[in-house]
C-alpha positions in Angstrom: 166.2 107.9 57.0 169.8 107.0 56.5 172.6 109.6 56.8 173.2 109.2 53.0 169.5 109.9 52.1 169.4 112.7 54.6 172.4 114.2 53.0 170.9 113.9 49.6 167.7 115.6 50.9 169.7 118.4 52.5 171.7 119.1 49.4 168.6 119.2 47.3 166.6 121.3 49.7 169.6 123.6 50.3 170.1 124.1 46.5 166.4 125.0 46.1 166.5 127.5 49.0 169.7 129.0 47.8 168.5 129.5 44.2 165.2 131.0 45.3 166.8 133.3 47.9 169.7 134.3 45.8 167.4 135.4 43.0 165.7 137.8 45.4 168.8 139.1 47.0 170.1 142.5 46.0 173.0 144.3 47.7 173.3 148.0 48.3 175.2 148.2 45.0 172.5 146.3 43.2 174.4 143.0 42.9 171.9 140.2 42.2 173.9 137.2 43.3 175.7 136.3 46.6 179.1 134.8 45.6 179.4 132.9 48.9 176.4 131.2 50.4 176.2 128.7 53.2 173.9 127.2 55.9 174.0 127.4 59.7 172.3 124.6 61.7 171.6 124.6 65.4 169.3 122.4 67.6 167.4 125.0 69.6 163.9 126.5 69.0 163.3 129.4 66.6 162.4 131.7 69.6 165.6 130.9 71.5 168.4 133.4 72.3 170.7 131.2 70.2 168.6 131.5 67.1 168.3 135.2 67.6 172.0 135.6 67.9 172.9 133.5 64.9 170.3 135.1 62.6 171.5 138.5 63.8 175.1 137.6 63.2 174.6 136.4 59.7 172.3 139.3 58.9 175.0 141.8 60.0 177.6 139.9 57.9 175.4 140.0 54.8 174.7 143.7 55.3 178.4 144.6 55.9 179.6 142.5 53.0 177.2 144.1 50.6 175.5 140.7 50.1 178.8 138.9 49.2 178.4 136.4 52.1 175.0 135.1 52.9 174.4 132.3 55.5 170.9 131.0 56.1 170.1 129.8 59.7 168.0 126.7 60.4 166.6 126.1 63.9 166.1 122.5 65.2 168.7 121.3 62.7 166.4 122.1 59.8 163.5 120.6 61.8 165.6 117.7 62.9 166.2 116.3 59.5 169.6 115.3 61.0 170.7 114.4 64.6 173.3 116.5 66.4 176.2 114.0 65.8 175.2 113.8 62.1 175.2 117.6 61.9 178.8 117.6 63.1 179.7 115.1 60.4 177.9 117.2 57.7 180.1 120.2 58.7 183.2 118.0 58.3 182.0 117.0 54.9 181.2 120.5 53.8 177.5 119.8 53.3 176.6 122.5 55.8 178.9 125.4 56.5 178.4 126.1 60.2 177.0 124.4 63.3 176.8 125.1 67.0 177.8 121.9 68.8 176.7 121.3 72.4 177.4 118.4 74.7 177.6 116.0 71.7 180.9 117.6 70.7 182.6 115.1 73.0 181.8 112.3 70.4 184.4 113.7 68.1 186.5 115.7 70.6 187.1 113.9 74.0 188.5 117.0 75.6 185.2 118.8 75.0 183.8 116.7 77.7 185.9 118.6 80.2 183.3 121.4 80.8 180.7 118.7 81.6 182.5 117.4 84.7 180.0 117.5 87.5 179.9 120.6 89.7 183.0 122.0 87.9 181.8 125.7 87.9 180.4 127.7 90.7 179.1 130.5 88.5 178.9 131.1 84.8 181.8 133.7 84.6 184.1 130.8 85.5 182.7 128.9 82.5 183.2 131.8 80.1 186.8 132.3 81.2 187.5 128.6 80.6 185.9 128.2 77.2 187.3 131.6 76.0 190.8 130.8 77.3 193.4 128.0 76.9 190.8 125.2 76.8 189.1 126.8 73.9 192.4 127.2 72.1 193.2 123.6 72.7 189.9 122.6 71.1 190.8 124.7 68.1 194.0 122.8 67.6 192.5 119.4 68.2 189.5 119.9 66.0 191.7 121.2 63.1 193.4 117.8 63.0 189.9 116.3 62.3 189.0 118.6 59.5 186.7 120.9 61.7 187.2 124.6 62.2 186.4 126.0 65.7 186.1 129.7 66.2 187.9 131.3 69.2 185.7 132.9 71.7 182.6 131.7 69.9 181.0 129.6 72.6 177.4 130.6 73.1 175.7 129.8 76.4 173.1 127.2 77.1 173.4 127.4 80.9 173.5 125.2 84.0 171.8 121.9 83.7 169.1 121.0 86.2 167.0 117.9 87.1 163.3 117.4 86.6 161.1 114.4 87.4 157.5 113.3 87.4 156.8 111.4 90.6 159.2 112.5 93.3 161.8 115.3 93.6 165.4 114.4 93.1 167.2 115.8 96.2 170.1 113.4 96.5 172.0 110.7 94.6 169.8 108.0 96.2 166.8 109.4 94.3 168.4 108.4 91.0 168.7 104.7 91.7 166.8 102.8 89.1 165.1 105.9 87.8 164.3 105.8 84.0 166.3 108.8 83.0 166.7 110.6 79.7 170.2 111.7 78.6 171.5 113.4 75.5 173.9 111.6 73.1 176.9 112.6 75.2 179.2 110.0 76.6 180.1 111.9 79.7 176.5 112.9 80.6 175.4 109.3 80.2 178.3 107.9 82.2 177.7 110.4 85.0 174.1 109.3 85.5 174.8 105.6 85.1 177.5 105.9 87.7 174.9 107.3 90.1 172.6 104.3 89.4 170.1 105.8 86.9 168.6 103.7 84.1 169.6 105.9 81.3 168.0 106.2 77.8 169.4 108.4 75.0 166.5 110.4 73.4 166.6 113.4 71.0 165.4 116.6 72.6 162.7 117.0 70.1 161.3 113.6 71.1 161.8 114.1 74.9 158.3 115.3 75.8 156.7 112.4 74.0 159.0 110.0 75.8 158.0 111.5 79.2 154.3 111.4 78.3 154.5 107.7 77.3 156.5 106.8 80.3 159.6 105.7 78.4 161.5 107.9 80.8 160.5 109.4 84.1 163.1 112.2 84.5 165.6 114.3 82.6 168.2 117.0 83.0 168.6 120.2 80.9 169.0 123.9 81.1 165.8 125.6 82.1 165.3 127.0 78.6 164.8 123.5 77.3 162.2 122.7 80.0 160.3 125.9 79.0 160.6 125.8 75.2 159.8 122.1 74.8 156.9 122.4 77.2 158.3 119.8 79.6 156.8 121.6 82.6 153.4 120.2 81.6 154.6 116.6 82.1 157.2 117.1 84.9 156.1 118.2 88.3 159.4 118.5 90.2 162.3 120.8 89.3 165.6 120.5 91.2 168.0 123.5 90.7 171.0 121.2 90.8 173.3 123.1 88.5 175.2 119.9 88.2 176.8 120.8 84.8 177.2 123.9 82.6 177.4 123.9 78.9 176.8 125.8 75.7 177.4 125.7 72.0 180.7 125.9 70.2 180.5 127.4 66.7 182.3 125.1 64.3 182.7 125.4 60.6 183.9 123.7 57.5 187.5 124.7 56.8 187.2 124.5 53.0 184.2 126.9 53.0 186.0 129.3 55.3 189.2 129.2 53.3 187.4 130.1 50.1 186.2 133.4 51.7 188.4 136.4 50.9 190.2 137.9 53.8 187.9 140.9 54.1 184.9 138.6 54.4 186.6 136.5 57.1 187.4 139.7 58.9 183.8 140.8 58.9 182.7 137.5 60.5 185.4 137.6 63.1 184.5 141.2 64.0 180.8 140.4 64.4 181.2 137.1 66.3 182.2 138.5 69.7 179.4 141.1 69.5 176.7 138.5 69.0 178.2 135.9 71.4 178.1 138.6 74.1 174.5 139.5 73.3 173.4 135.9 73.4 175.2 135.2 76.7 173.5 138.3 78.2 170.0 137.3 76.9 170.4 133.6 77.8 171.5 134.5 81.4 168.6 136.8 81.9 166.2 134.2 80.5 167.5 131.5 82.7 167.1 133.6 85.8 163.5 134.6 84.8 162.6 130.9 84.1 163.2 129.9 87.8 160.1 131.9 88.7 158.2 131.3 85.5 158.4 127.5 85.8 157.2 127.8 89.4 154.2 129.8 88.1 153.6 127.1 85.5 153.0 124.6 88.3 156.4 123.0 88.9 157.6 122.5 92.5 161.1 124.1 92.6 163.7 123.2 95.1 167.5 122.9 95.5 169.8 120.0 96.2 170.1 118.7 99.7 173.9 118.7 99.1 176.2 118.1 96.1 178.3 115.8 98.3 175.7 113.0 98.1 176.5 112.9 94.3 180.3 113.6 94.5 181.0 110.8 97.0 180.2 108.2 94.3 182.3 109.7 91.6 186.0 108.7 92.2 185.9 106.0 89.5 184.1 108.4 87.2 186.8 111.0 87.6 189.5 108.5 87.0 187.9 107.4 83.8 187.4 110.8 82.5 190.8 112.2 83.4 192.2 109.6 81.0 189.6 110.2 78.3 189.7 114.0 78.4 193.5 114.0 78.4 196.1 115.4 80.7 196.5 118.7 78.8 192.8 119.7 79.1 192.7 118.4 82.7 195.7 120.4 83.7 194.2 123.6 82.1 191.0 123.1 84.2 192.9 122.5 87.5 195.2 125.5 86.8 192.1 127.7 86.5 189.7 126.1 89.0 191.7 124.0 91.4 191.8 120.3 92.1 189.0 118.2 90.5 187.5 115.4 92.5 190.0 113.4 94.5 192.1 112.1 91.6 
């Protein structure tokens, strides 16, 4: 299905959903129609902490606005009717109102790749301080020039990314040489694993388990929640808690949709956002910790890296490339907060 046909389908299906749901909606004052209605897409499962947070957010907004602002939330990008990069474009065009963009944000915003630099964060609090601080504000300014609204402090957590494989555990960079390896559609993630010698293949997360079953790829990397929710543990024996990257989901929106909202509705959203971001981060962190044990109980052999140095020693050219692509402003923000990056 082309992007144009997908777009037509989304518009038609969205209109149908909106007309049916609006007819049934009544506010506490008995109003029958929601004057402002939009759609929120994300690429996680319906039982994920992200989906719970987004549905909770927009439910609270609908309630506090007396039904004047209603946003319907669709998991798996409306059952993957669009890819992640396409969803970002649909936000820009105003065909969906909101999206939570993960690692693929680097396709439209090179500085967004900064948080995916290997072994950048030692713990998740460092990551939160980075995305909630000057780097997040830089993204807001840069995305605005591309017709995309980014909300300050609205970076939901996905977690540290870890390695899993079918045949042998990945304990050092040498284990990646020639390995058929799945990566998301993110330039920096693909470049990282190619630099380490992996034979990379871009695959949608919804297609990942099938690709592993069919042998199209032998290994992958993701936060633990993906391994659990997409049932990858049944086709991957070895789990390496590498924590080689951390990432999450930046809430972005269509500026025209946002600007049409009266100031009081905007204020409701901005008041509720930090509440539900905080809840999601707490729930996601608790789940990620629990999954280390749960995946072991599901039959995965869980181990740590021998040493990150076996990976880092190959990355000087990688860091030089990405310092240029990410840009000096974002790089300097990171080094001010975290210290020198690589040997560049």
